[in-house]
C-alpha atoms as an extended CHARMM CRD file, in Angstrom:
* protein
*
       271  EXT
         1         1  UNK       CA             28.6030000000       16.9200000000       36.8970000000  PROA      1               0.0000000000
         2         2  UNK       CA             27.5700000000       16.1040000000       40.3350000000  PROA      2               0.0000000000
         3         3  UNK       CA             30.5940000000       14.6730000000       42.6900000000  PROA      3               0.0000000000
         4         4  UNK       CA             30.5170000000       11.2780000000       43.5540000000  PROA      4               0.0000000000
         5         5  UNK       CA             31.2790000000       11.9970000000       47.1650000000  PROA      5               0.0000000000
         6         6  UNK       CA             27.9440000000       13.4540000000       47.6040000000  PROA      6               0.0000000000
         7         7  UNK       CA             26.7160000000        9.9850000000       46.9300000000  PROA      7               0.0000000000
         8         8  UNK       CA             29.2270000000        8.5840000000       49.1970000000  PROA      8               0.0000000000
         9         9  UNK       CA             27.5960000000       11.0050000000       51.8900000000  PROA      9               0.0000000000
        10        10  UNK       CA             24.4400000000        9.6090000000       51.3400000000  PROA      10              0.0000000000
        11        11  UNK       CA             25.6740000000        6.1800000000       52.2570000000  PROA      11              0.0000000000
        12        12  UNK       CA             27.5470000000        7.3770000000       55.2650000000  PROA      12              0.0000000000
        13        13  UNK       CA             24.4780000000        9.0820000000       56.6150000000  PROA      13              0.0000000000
        14        14  UNK       CA             22.6450000000        5.9990000000       56.3460000000  PROA      14              0.0000000000
        15        15  UNK       CA             25.0500000000        3.8510000000       57.7890000000  PROA      15              0.0000000000
        16        16  UNK       CA             25.4040000000        6.4380000000       60.7850000000  PROA      16              0.0000000000
        17        17  UNK       CA             21.3790000000        6.2920000000       61.1370000000  PROA      17              0.0000000000
        18        18  UNK       CA             21.6610000000        2.4220000000       61.1500000000  PROA      18              0.0000000000
        19        19  UNK       CA             24.0520000000        2.6110000000       63.7670000000  PROA      19              0.0000000000
        20        20  UNK       CA             21.8660000000        4.3700000000       66.2640000000  PROA      20              0.0000000000
        21        21  UNK       CA             18.7650000000        2.5140000000       64.9480000000  PROA      21              0.0000000000
        22        22  UNK       CA             17.0580000000        5.5310000000       63.7750000000  PROA      22              0.0000000000
        23        23  UNK       CA             16.1950000000        6.5080000000       60.0570000000  PROA      23              0.0000000000
        24        24  UNK       CA             16.2750000000       10.4840000000       60.9840000000  PROA      24              0.0000000000
        25        25  UNK       CA             19.4840000000       12.2150000000       62.0110000000  PROA      25              0.0000000000
        26        26  UNK       CA             20.0630000000       15.6960000000       63.5180000000  PROA      26              0.0000000000
        27        27  UNK       CA             21.9620000000       18.2730000000       61.3780000000  PROA      27              0.0000000000
        28        28  UNK       CA             24.7310000000       18.1420000000       63.8850000000  PROA      28              0.0000000000
        29        29  UNK       CA             24.9490000000       14.3420000000       63.2530000000  PROA      29              0.0000000000
        30        30  UNK       CA             25.1130000000       14.8890000000       59.9490000000  PROA      30              0.0000000000
        31        31  UNK       CA             28.2160000000       17.8400000000       60.3200000000  PROA      31              0.0000000000
        32        32  UNK       CA             30.0590000000       14.9780000000       62.1570000000  PROA      32              0.0000000000
        33        33  UNK       CA             29.6210000000       12.2550000000       59.2600000000  PROA      33              0.0000000000
        34        34  UNK       CA             30.4310000000       14.9200000000       56.7750000000  PROA      34              0.0000000000
        35        35  UNK       CA             33.5920000000       16.1260000000       58.7370000000  PROA      35              0.0000000000
        36        36  UNK       CA             35.0980000000       12.8040000000       58.3610000000  PROA      36              0.0000000000
        37        37  UNK       CA             34.6780000000       13.0500000000       54.2510000000  PROA      37              0.0000000000
        38        38  UNK       CA             36.3060000000       16.2530000000       54.4250000000  PROA      38              0.0000000000
        39        39  UNK       CA             32.9410000000       18.5740000000       53.6940000000  PROA      39              0.0000000000
        40        40  UNK       CA             32.7890000000       21.9370000000       54.3590000000  PROA      40              0.0000000000
        41        41  UNK       CA             29.6090000000       23.2410000000       56.0160000000  PROA      41              0.0000000000
        42        42  UNK       CA             28.2930000000       25.1190000000       52.8820000000  PROA      42              0.0000000000
        43        43  UNK       CA             29.1000000000       21.8210000000       50.5080000000  PROA      43              0.0000000000
        44        44  UNK       CA             27.2480000000       19.7430000000       53.0120000000  PROA      44              0.0000000000
        45        45  UNK       CA             24.1390000000       21.9670000000       52.5960000000  PROA      45              0.0000000000
        46        46  UNK       CA             24.4430000000       21.9860000000       48.9000000000  PROA      46              0.0000000000
        47        47  UNK       CA             24.9390000000       18.2400000000       48.7470000000  PROA      47              0.0000000000
        48        48  UNK       CA             21.7650000000       17.7620000000       50.9300000000  PROA      48              0.0000000000
        49        49  UNK       CA             19.5760000000       19.8860000000       49.0200000000  PROA      49              0.0000000000
        50        50  UNK       CA             20.5770000000       18.2510000000       45.9690000000  PROA      50              0.0000000000
        51        51  UNK       CA             19.9780000000       14.5640000000       47.4680000000  PROA      51              0.0000000000
        52        52  UNK       CA             16.4820000000       15.8090000000       48.6960000000  PROA      52              0.0000000000
        53        53  UNK       CA             15.5340000000       17.1510000000       45.3700000000  PROA      53              0.0000000000
        54        54  UNK       CA             15.6880000000       13.6630000000       44.0110000000  PROA      54              0.0000000000
        55        55  UNK       CA             14.0420000000       12.4390000000       47.1820000000  PROA      55              0.0000000000
        56        56  UNK       CA             17.0100000000       10.2500000000       48.3460000000  PROA      56              0.0000000000
        57        57  UNK       CA             16.7540000000       11.7440000000       51.4440000000  PROA      57              0.0000000000
        58        58  UNK       CA             14.8830000000       14.5210000000       53.1520000000  PROA      58              0.0000000000
        59        59  UNK       CA             16.3660000000       17.5120000000       54.3670000000  PROA      59              0.0000000000
        60        60  UNK       CA             14.4710000000       20.2430000000       56.4090000000  PROA      60              0.0000000000
        61        61  UNK       CA             17.1130000000       23.0160000000       57.0670000000  PROA      61              0.0000000000
        62        62  UNK       CA             14.5570000000       25.0550000000       59.5650000000  PROA      62              0.0000000000
        63        63  UNK       CA             14.3440000000       21.9160000000       61.5600000000  PROA      63              0.0000000000
        64        64  UNK       CA             17.9590000000       20.5210000000       61.2660000000  PROA      64              0.0000000000
        65        65  UNK       CA             16.4230000000       17.2670000000       60.2850000000  PROA      65              0.0000000000
        66        66  UNK       CA             17.4280000000       14.8330000000       57.8760000000  PROA      66              0.0000000000
        67        67  UNK       CA             15.6670000000       11.6280000000       57.0800000000  PROA      67              0.0000000000
        68        68  UNK       CA             17.9810000000        9.1600000000       55.4810000000  PROA      68              0.0000000000
        69        69  UNK       CA             15.3460000000        7.2030000000       54.5550000000  PROA      69              0.0000000000
        70        70  UNK       CA             12.1850000000        9.1290000000       53.1350000000  PROA      70              0.0000000000
        71        71  UNK       CA              9.9000000000        5.9210000000       53.6200000000  PROA      71              0.0000000000
        72        72  UNK       CA             10.4510000000        6.6190000000       57.1030000000  PROA      72              0.0000000000
        73        73  UNK       CA              8.1780000000        9.8980000000       57.1050000000  PROA      73              0.0000000000
        74        74  UNK       CA              5.4650000000        8.1310000000       55.0710000000  PROA      74              0.0000000000
        75        75  UNK       CA              5.3670000000        5.4080000000       57.8670000000  PROA      75              0.0000000000
        76        76  UNK       CA              4.9310000000        8.0920000000       60.0850000000  PROA      76              0.0000000000
        77        77  UNK       CA              1.9240000000        9.1490000000       58.3290000000  PROA      77              0.0000000000
        78        78  UNK       CA              0.8900000000        5.4810000000       57.9550000000  PROA      78              0.0000000000
        79        79  UNK       CA              0.9930000000        5.0740000000       61.8500000000  PROA      79              0.0000000000
        80        80  UNK       CA             -1.0230000000        8.1670000000       62.4190000000  PROA      80              0.0000000000
        81        81  UNK       CA             -3.5880000000        7.0020000000       59.7620000000  PROA      81              0.0000000000
        82        82  UNK       CA             -3.8460000000        3.4270000000       61.1880000000  PROA      82              0.0000000000
        83        83  UNK       CA             -3.9980000000        4.7930000000       64.9740000000  PROA      83              0.0000000000
        84        84  UNK       CA             -6.5210000000        7.3110000000       64.1040000000  PROA      84              0.0000000000
        85        85  UNK       CA             -9.1190000000        4.9660000000       63.0260000000  PROA      85              0.0000000000
        86        86  UNK       CA             -8.4730000000        2.8060000000       66.1070000000  PROA      86              0.0000000000
        87        87  UNK       CA             -7.5110000000        5.4160000000       68.8300000000  PROA      87              0.0000000000
        88        88  UNK       CA            -10.2970000000        5.5130000000       71.4460000000  PROA      88              0.0000000000
        89        89  UNK       CA            -10.4000000000        9.4220000000       72.3070000000  PROA      89              0.0000000000
        90        90  UNK       CA            -11.8460000000       10.9920000000       75.2330000000  PROA      90              0.0000000000
        91        91  UNK       CA            -12.7420000000       14.6430000000       76.1080000000  PROA      91              0.0000000000
        92        92  UNK       CA            -15.8430000000       17.0660000000       75.7470000000  PROA      92              0.0000000000
        93        93  UNK       CA            -18.3220000000       16.5970000000       73.0250000000  PROA      93              0.0000000000
        94        94  UNK       CA            -16.7340000000       19.3610000000       70.9560000000  PROA      94              0.0000000000
        95        95  UNK       CA            -13.1190000000       17.7780000000       71.3220000000  PROA      95              0.0000000000
        96        96  UNK       CA            -14.4360000000       14.4560000000       69.9710000000  PROA      96              0.0000000000
        97        97  UNK       CA            -16.3780000000       16.0410000000       66.9110000000  PROA      97              0.0000000000
        98        98  UNK       CA            -13.1050000000       18.0590000000       66.2720000000  PROA      98              0.0000000000
        99        99  UNK       CA            -11.6090000000       14.7130000000       66.2730000000  PROA      99              0.0000000000
       100       100  UNK       CA            -13.8500000000       12.7370000000       63.9030000000  PROA      100             0.0000000000
       101       101  UNK       CA            -13.5550000000       16.0060000000       61.3750000000  PROA      101             0.0000000000
       102       102  UNK       CA             -9.6420000000       15.2030000000       61.3850000000  PROA      102             0.0000000000
       103       103  UNK       CA             -9.0260000000       18.2750000000       63.3700000000  PROA      103             0.0000000000
       104       104  UNK       CA             -6.4530000000       17.4250000000       66.0350000000  PROA      104             0.0000000000
       105       105  UNK       CA             -4.4520000000       18.9410000000       68.8100000000  PROA      105             0.0000000000
       106       106  UNK       CA             -0.8760000000       18.3300000000       69.4150000000  PROA      106             0.0000000000
       107       107  UNK       CA             -1.4770000000       16.0530000000       72.2130000000  PROA      107             0.0000000000
       108       108  UNK       CA             -3.6330000000       14.0640000000       70.1210000000  PROA      108             0.0000000000
       109       109  UNK       CA             -1.0930000000       13.9620000000       67.5770000000  PROA      109             0.0000000000
       110       110  UNK       CA              1.2910000000       12.8120000000       70.3360000000  PROA      110             0.0000000000
       111       111  UNK       CA             -0.8780000000        9.9500000000       71.3680000000  PROA      111             0.0000000000
       112       112  UNK       CA             -1.0540000000        9.0250000000       67.3240000000  PROA      112             0.0000000000
       113       113  UNK       CA              2.6230000000        9.1460000000       67.3810000000  PROA      113             0.0000000000
       114       114  UNK       CA              3.6330000000        6.7800000000       70.0470000000  PROA      114             0.0000000000
       115       115  UNK       CA              4.0070000000        3.6800000000       67.8500000000  PROA      115             0.0000000000
       116       116  UNK       CA              7.0320000000        5.1830000000       65.7880000000  PROA      116             0.0000000000
       117       117  UNK       CA             10.1290000000        4.0440000000       67.5210000000  PROA      117             0.0000000000
       118       118  UNK       CA             12.3880000000        4.4510000000       64.4590000000  PROA      118             0.0000000000
       119       119  UNK       CA             12.3040000000        8.1840000000       65.1630000000  PROA      119             0.0000000000
       120       120  UNK       CA             14.1450000000        7.6040000000       68.4490000000  PROA      120             0.0000000000
       121       121  UNK       CA             12.8520000000       10.9210000000       70.1900000000  PROA      121             0.0000000000
       122       122  UNK       CA             14.5080000000       12.9950000000       67.5310000000  PROA      122             0.0000000000
       123       123  UNK       CA             11.3480000000       14.0190000000       65.5980000000  PROA      123             0.0000000000
       124       124  UNK       CA              9.3850000000       15.6290000000       68.3730000000  PROA      124             0.0000000000
       125       125  UNK       CA              5.5900000000       16.3890000000       67.6730000000  PROA      125             0.0000000000
       126       126  UNK       CA              6.2580000000       20.2250000000       67.4020000000  PROA      126             0.0000000000
       127       127  UNK       CA              8.4990000000       19.4320000000       64.3940000000  PROA      127             0.0000000000
       128       128  UNK       CA              6.3670000000       17.0530000000       62.8620000000  PROA      128             0.0000000000
       129       129  UNK       CA              3.6340000000       19.7260000000       62.6440000000  PROA      129             0.0000000000
       130       130  UNK       CA              5.7530000000       21.8390000000       61.0210000000  PROA      130             0.0000000000
       131       131  UNK       CA              6.9640000000       19.3960000000       58.5610000000  PROA      131             0.0000000000
       132       132  UNK       CA              3.2070000000       18.5760000000       57.8870000000  PROA      132             0.0000000000
       133       133  UNK       CA              2.4190000000       22.1420000000       57.3540000000  PROA      133             0.0000000000
       134       134  UNK       CA              5.5020000000       22.6360000000       54.9480000000  PROA      134             0.0000000000
       135       135  UNK       CA              4.5100000000       19.7070000000       53.1860000000  PROA      135             0.0000000000
       136       136  UNK       CA              0.8450000000       20.9510000000       52.8210000000  PROA      136             0.0000000000
       137       137  UNK       CA             -0.5060000000       18.0460000000       54.9070000000  PROA      137             0.0000000000
       138       138  UNK       CA             -1.6780000000       19.7350000000       57.6210000000  PROA      138             0.0000000000
       139       139  UNK       CA             -3.3550000000       23.4800000000       58.3430000000  PROA      139             0.0000000000
       140       140  UNK       CA             -3.6030000000       25.5260000000       61.5270000000  PROA      140             0.0000000000
       141       141  UNK       CA             -7.0280000000       26.3570000000       61.9920000000  PROA      141             0.0000000000
       142       142  UNK       CA             -7.0610000000       27.1910000000       65.6680000000  PROA      142             0.0000000000
       143       143  UNK       CA             -4.7540000000       27.6720000000       68.5060000000  PROA      143             0.0000000000
       144       144  UNK       CA             -2.9550000000       24.1440000000       69.0160000000  PROA      144             0.0000000000
       145       145  UNK       CA             -5.4430000000       22.7640000000       66.3400000000  PROA      145             0.0000000000
       146       146  UNK       CA             -4.5310000000       21.3630000000       63.1530000000  PROA      146             0.0000000000
       147       147  UNK       CA             -6.7410000000       19.8960000000       60.3060000000  PROA      147             0.0000000000
       148       148  UNK       CA             -5.2170000000       17.0760000000       58.3540000000  PROA      148             0.0000000000
       149       149  UNK       CA             -7.9900000000       16.1470000000       55.4280000000  PROA      149             0.0000000000
       150       150  UNK       CA             -6.2020000000       13.1970000000       54.2210000000  PROA      150             0.0000000000
       151       151  UNK       CA             -7.3280000000       11.2520000000       57.6610000000  PROA      151             0.0000000000
       152       152  UNK       CA            -10.9870000000       11.8000000000       56.6080000000  PROA      152             0.0000000000
       153       153  UNK       CA            -12.9730000000        8.9120000000       54.8880000000  PROA      153             0.0000000000
       154       154  UNK       CA            -13.9550000000        9.6680000000       51.0890000000  PROA      154             0.0000000000
       155       155  UNK       CA            -17.2310000000        9.5590000000       49.3830000000  PROA      155             0.0000000000
       156       156  UNK       CA            -17.6900000000        7.1840000000       46.6560000000  PROA      156             0.0000000000
       157       157  UNK       CA            -17.5710000000        8.8500000000       43.2430000000  PROA      157             0.0000000000
       158       158  UNK       CA            -21.3540000000        8.3250000000       42.8770000000  PROA      158             0.0000000000
       159       159  UNK       CA            -21.9870000000        9.8180000000       45.9270000000  PROA      159             0.0000000000
       160       160  UNK       CA            -19.6480000000       12.6610000000       46.1230000000  PROA      160             0.0000000000
       161       161  UNK       CA            -21.5440000000       15.5980000000       44.1750000000  PROA      161             0.0000000000
       162       162  UNK       CA            -24.7780000000       15.1400000000       45.7900000000  PROA      162             0.0000000000
       163       163  UNK       CA            -23.8990000000       14.7340000000       49.4470000000  PROA      163             0.0000000000
       164       164  UNK       CA            -21.3470000000       17.4530000000       49.1760000000  PROA      164             0.0000000000
       165       165  UNK       CA            -23.5460000000       20.1620000000       47.7120000000  PROA      165             0.0000000000
       166       166  UNK       CA            -26.3680000000       19.3570000000       50.1430000000  PROA      166             0.0000000000
       167       167  UNK       CA            -24.7580000000       21.5730000000       52.4740000000  PROA      167             0.0000000000
       168       168  UNK       CA            -24.4320000000       24.7250000000       50.3160000000  PROA      168             0.0000000000
       169       169  UNK       CA            -26.7270000000       26.6460000000       48.0840000000  PROA      169             0.0000000000
       170       170  UNK       CA            -24.9680000000       27.4610000000       45.0110000000  PROA      170             0.0000000000
       171       171  UNK       CA            -26.6340000000       29.4310000000       42.1520000000  PROA      171             0.0000000000
       172       172  UNK       CA            -23.6080000000       29.1440000000       40.1190000000  PROA      172             0.0000000000
       173       173  UNK       CA            -22.4220000000       26.7360000000       37.3570000000  PROA      173             0.0000000000
       174       174  UNK       CA            -19.4870000000       24.8850000000       38.6830000000  PROA      174             0.0000000000
       175       175  UNK       CA            -15.9870000000       25.6160000000       37.9930000000  PROA      175             0.0000000000
       176       176  UNK       CA            -14.4990000000       22.7410000000       36.7030000000  PROA      176             0.0000000000
       177       177  UNK       CA            -10.6850000000       21.7870000000       36.5960000000  PROA      177             0.0000000000
       178       178  UNK       CA             -9.9080000000       19.4540000000       34.0170000000  PROA      178             0.0000000000
       179       179  UNK       CA             -6.4280000000       17.3560000000       34.0180000000  PROA      179             0.0000000000
       180       180  UNK       CA             -4.5990000000       16.2980000000       30.7970000000  PROA      180             0.0000000000
       181       181  UNK       CA             -4.5870000000       12.4460000000       32.0460000000  PROA      181             0.0000000000
       182       182  UNK       CA             -8.1360000000       13.0630000000       32.7230000000  PROA      182             0.0000000000
       183       183  UNK       CA             -7.8490000000       12.0980000000       36.4810000000  PROA      183             0.0000000000
       184       184  UNK       CA             -6.9120000000       14.2680000000       39.3350000000  PROA      184             0.0000000000
       185       185  UNK       CA             -3.3120000000       13.8730000000       40.8740000000  PROA      185             0.0000000000
       186       186  UNK       CA             -3.3150000000       11.8550000000       44.1770000000  PROA      186             0.0000000000
       187       187  UNK       CA             -2.9150000000       14.0150000000       47.1690000000  PROA      187             0.0000000000
       188       188  UNK       CA             -3.6520000000       17.3190000000       45.2430000000  PROA      188             0.0000000000
       189       189  UNK       CA             -7.0320000000       17.8130000000       46.5890000000  PROA      189             0.0000000000
       190       190  UNK       CA             -6.0510000000       17.6920000000       50.0850000000  PROA      190             0.0000000000
       191       191  UNK       CA             -2.9800000000       19.8440000000       49.4340000000  PROA      191             0.0000000000
       192       192  UNK       CA             -4.9810000000       22.5890000000       48.0440000000  PROA      192             0.0000000000
       193       193  UNK       CA             -7.4160000000       22.3630000000       50.8090000000  PROA      193             0.0000000000
       194       194  UNK       CA             -4.4990000000       22.7630000000       53.1690000000  PROA      194             0.0000000000
       195       195  UNK       CA             -3.1210000000       26.0080000000       51.1640000000  PROA      195             0.0000000000
       196       196  UNK       CA             -6.5300000000       27.5260000000       50.8790000000  PROA      196             0.0000000000
       197       197  UNK       CA             -6.7870000000       27.1890000000       54.7600000000  PROA      197             0.0000000000
       198       198  UNK       CA             -3.6230000000       28.9450000000       55.2860000000  PROA      198             0.0000000000
       199       199  UNK       CA             -5.1510000000       31.8990000000       53.7660000000  PROA      199             0.0000000000
       200       200  UNK       CA             -8.6020000000       33.4270000000       53.7050000000  PROA      200             0.0000000000
       201       201  UNK       CA            -10.7180000000       30.3290000000       54.0410000000  PROA      201             0.0000000000
       202       202  UNK       CA            -11.5920000000       28.0790000000       57.1110000000  PROA      202             0.0000000000
       203       203  UNK       CA            -13.4460000000       24.9320000000       57.3380000000  PROA      203             0.0000000000
       204       204  UNK       CA            -17.1520000000       25.0640000000       57.5920000000  PROA      204             0.0000000000
       205       205  UNK       CA            -17.6280000000       22.8400000000       60.8190000000  PROA      205             0.0000000000
       206       206  UNK       CA            -21.2480000000       22.4960000000       60.2500000000  PROA      206             0.0000000000
       207       207  UNK       CA            -20.9560000000       20.8480000000       57.0080000000  PROA      207             0.0000000000
       208       208  UNK       CA            -20.0460000000       16.9470000000       56.3800000000  PROA      208             0.0000000000
       209       209  UNK       CA            -16.5580000000       16.9160000000       55.5190000000  PROA      209             0.0000000000
       210       210  UNK       CA            -14.5940000000       14.3840000000       53.7580000000  PROA      210             0.0000000000
       211       211  UNK       CA            -11.2310000000       13.8000000000       52.0990000000  PROA      211             0.0000000000
       212       212  UNK       CA            -12.5380000000       14.3290000000       48.5570000000  PROA      212             0.0000000000
       213       213  UNK       CA            -15.2830000000       16.8920000000       49.3600000000  PROA      213             0.0000000000
       214       214  UNK       CA            -15.2720000000       20.0540000000       51.7880000000  PROA      214             0.0000000000
       215       215  UNK       CA            -17.1560000000       23.2520000000       52.1290000000  PROA      215             0.0000000000
       216       216  UNK       CA            -15.0120000000       26.5380000000       53.2330000000  PROA      216             0.0000000000
       217       217  UNK       CA            -16.2310000000       29.5620000000       54.2420000000  PROA      217             0.0000000000
       218       218  UNK       CA            -14.5330000000       33.0360000000       53.7190000000  PROA      218             0.0000000000
       219       219  UNK       CA            -12.9750000000       34.3910000000       56.8480000000  PROA      219             0.0000000000
       220       220  UNK       CA            -14.0550000000       37.7010000000       55.7500000000  PROA      220             0.0000000000
       221       221  UNK       CA            -17.0900000000       37.4720000000       54.1250000000  PROA      221             0.0000000000
       222       222  UNK       CA            -18.6100000000       34.4170000000       55.9830000000  PROA      222             0.0000000000
       223       223  UNK       CA            -21.5990000000       33.2820000000       55.6730000000  PROA      223             0.0000000000
       224       224  UNK       CA            -22.3750000000       34.8620000000       52.6490000000  PROA      224             0.0000000000
       225       225  UNK       CA            -19.1660000000       33.6000000000       50.6980000000  PROA      225             0.0000000000
       226       226  UNK       CA            -18.7570000000       29.8350000000       50.9180000000  PROA      226             0.0000000000
       227       227  UNK       CA            -17.4380000000       27.2660000000       48.5310000000  PROA      227             0.0000000000
       228       228  UNK       CA            -17.7640000000       23.5320000000       47.9660000000  PROA      228             0.0000000000
       229       229  UNK       CA            -14.6310000000       21.8500000000       46.7460000000  PROA      229             0.0000000000
       230       230  UNK       CA            -15.3290000000       18.5270000000       45.1560000000  PROA      230             0.0000000000
       231       231  UNK       CA            -12.7510000000       15.8320000000       43.7530000000  PROA      231             0.0000000000
       232       232  UNK       CA            -14.7180000000       13.4760000000       41.3860000000  PROA      232             0.0000000000
       233       233  UNK       CA            -11.2730000000       11.7140000000       40.9590000000  PROA      233             0.0000000000
       234       234  UNK       CA            -11.6180000000       12.9170000000       37.2300000000  PROA      234             0.0000000000
       235       235  UNK       CA            -11.7040000000       16.6450000000       37.7520000000  PROA      235             0.0000000000
       236       236  UNK       CA            -11.7860000000       19.2470000000       40.4670000000  PROA      236             0.0000000000
       237       237  UNK       CA            -15.1400000000       20.9030000000       40.8350000000  PROA      237             0.0000000000
       238       238  UNK       CA            -15.7140000000       24.4940000000       42.7760000000  PROA      238             0.0000000000
       239       239  UNK       CA            -19.3550000000       25.6000000000       43.5910000000  PROA      239             0.0000000000
       240       240  UNK       CA            -19.5750000000       29.0840000000       44.8560000000  PROA      240             0.0000000000
       241       241  UNK       CA            -22.4170000000       30.4240000000       46.7700000000  PROA      241             0.0000000000
       242       242  UNK       CA            -22.1370000000       34.1320000000       45.6060000000  PROA      242             0.0000000000
       243       243  UNK       CA            -22.3760000000       34.6090000000       41.9280000000  PROA      243             0.0000000000
       244       244  UNK       CA            -20.9840000000       37.9530000000       41.8280000000  PROA      244             0.0000000000
       245       245  UNK       CA            -17.7310000000       36.8100000000       43.3070000000  PROA      245             0.0000000000
       246       246  UNK       CA            -17.1350000000       34.0540000000       40.9740000000  PROA      246             0.0000000000
       247       247  UNK       CA            -14.4450000000       35.6730000000       38.8280000000  PROA      247             0.0000000000
       248       248  UNK       CA            -12.4470000000       36.5360000000       41.7520000000  PROA      248             0.0000000000
       249       249  UNK       CA            -12.8260000000       32.8770000000       43.1240000000  PROA      249             0.0000000000
       250       250  UNK       CA            -11.9410000000       31.6350000000       39.7020000000  PROA      250             0.0000000000
       251       251  UNK       CA             -8.5870000000       33.4680000000       39.6020000000  PROA      251             0.0000000000
       252       252  UNK       CA             -7.7010000000       32.3450000000       43.3160000000  PROA      252             0.0000000000
       253       253  UNK       CA             -8.3620000000       29.0520000000       42.6180000000  PROA      253             0.0000000000
       254       254  UNK       CA             -6.5120000000       28.6280000000       39.4220000000  PROA      254             0.0000000000
       255       255  UNK       CA             -3.3020000000       30.3640000000       41.2390000000  PROA      255             0.0000000000
       256       256  UNK       CA             -3.6690000000       28.0710000000       44.3330000000  PROA      256             0.0000000000
       257       257  UNK       CA             -3.8660000000       24.9150000000       42.3580000000  PROA      257             0.0000000000
       258       258  UNK       CA             -1.1460000000       25.9470000000       40.3700000000  PROA      258             0.0000000000
       259       259  UNK       CA              1.0700000000       27.0510000000       43.0030000000  PROA      259             0.0000000000
       260       260  UNK       CA              0.4010000000       23.5290000000       44.8830000000  PROA      260             0.0000000000
       261       261  UNK       CA              1.1870000000       21.5040000000       41.7630000000  PROA      261             0.0000000000
       262       262  UNK       CA              4.7640000000       23.3600000000       41.6630000000  PROA      262             0.0000000000
       263       263  UNK       CA              5.1210000000       23.2070000000       45.4490000000  PROA      263             0.0000000000
       264       264  UNK       CA              4.6550000000       19.4670000000       45.4480000000  PROA      264             0.0000000000
       265       265  UNK       CA              6.2970000000       19.1490000000       42.4820000000  PROA      265             0.0000000000
       266       266  UNK       CA              3.5700000000       16.9950000000       40.6260000000  PROA      266             0.0000000000
       267       267  UNK       CA              4.7540000000       15.5110000000       37.2300000000  PROA      267             0.0000000000
       268       268  UNK       CA              1.4060000000       17.0630000000       35.2500000000  PROA      268             0.0000000000
       269       269  UNK       CA              0.4130000000       20.2700000000       33.8760000000  PROA      269             0.0000000000
       270       270  UNK       CA             -1.7610000000       22.9670000000       35.4570000000  PROA      270             0.0000000000
       271       271  UNK       CA             -5.5700000000       22.1250000000       34.5510000000  PROA      271             0.0000000000
């Protein structure tokens, strides 16, 4: 049985956010609202976590932030996506090349965030980066540089395999992940890439990179060990440059995909 006052809390938080023309509140602001409803601190934390679980709001305890409207966070990413394709970038050739490969500095993200007034300055660029990392949207690839694969253009299905495989020599047969619905869950590919980059892999900067096809190098064994990871929209496909390492790669990829499905709460079975 869920106490009805938890839902009353949700409405009260929405009202508070509207009163300050924002869709995100600090945890301190939530405490003040909860105090009026006679919530203890522990119950507030439990209630926020419960409401977060049903996506009625988004609660990030470590950052002490509560999005009273989850759509607000989606709007942030949409704004970044729109500005990414229209923003004029300046800097060295290396910086511009990174930008085109969706490897952004915190400064670039701040520029892309300037059209998000509904956040009212509460959501800083640093906190946004932490949220993106926790949601497997962005991966730190260097000091103050973050890779956001979802910003990249995608290859059409007919072109995906040929263009992606042209960047890596692969003597092995592909490792194919089939899903029960015969299509890959939306967003799963990019989340898996981000998860891999948080471990022993890095983006091959010499290869063409897309939101559905990417070549990764193993940090320890590069350039001898590379994988090309492709989302054909019907299945995932991994190609490995080292046949001897294929069993280990298979085990790691299976574990990563299953972990991401669980973490992102996809309504699908592991492939």
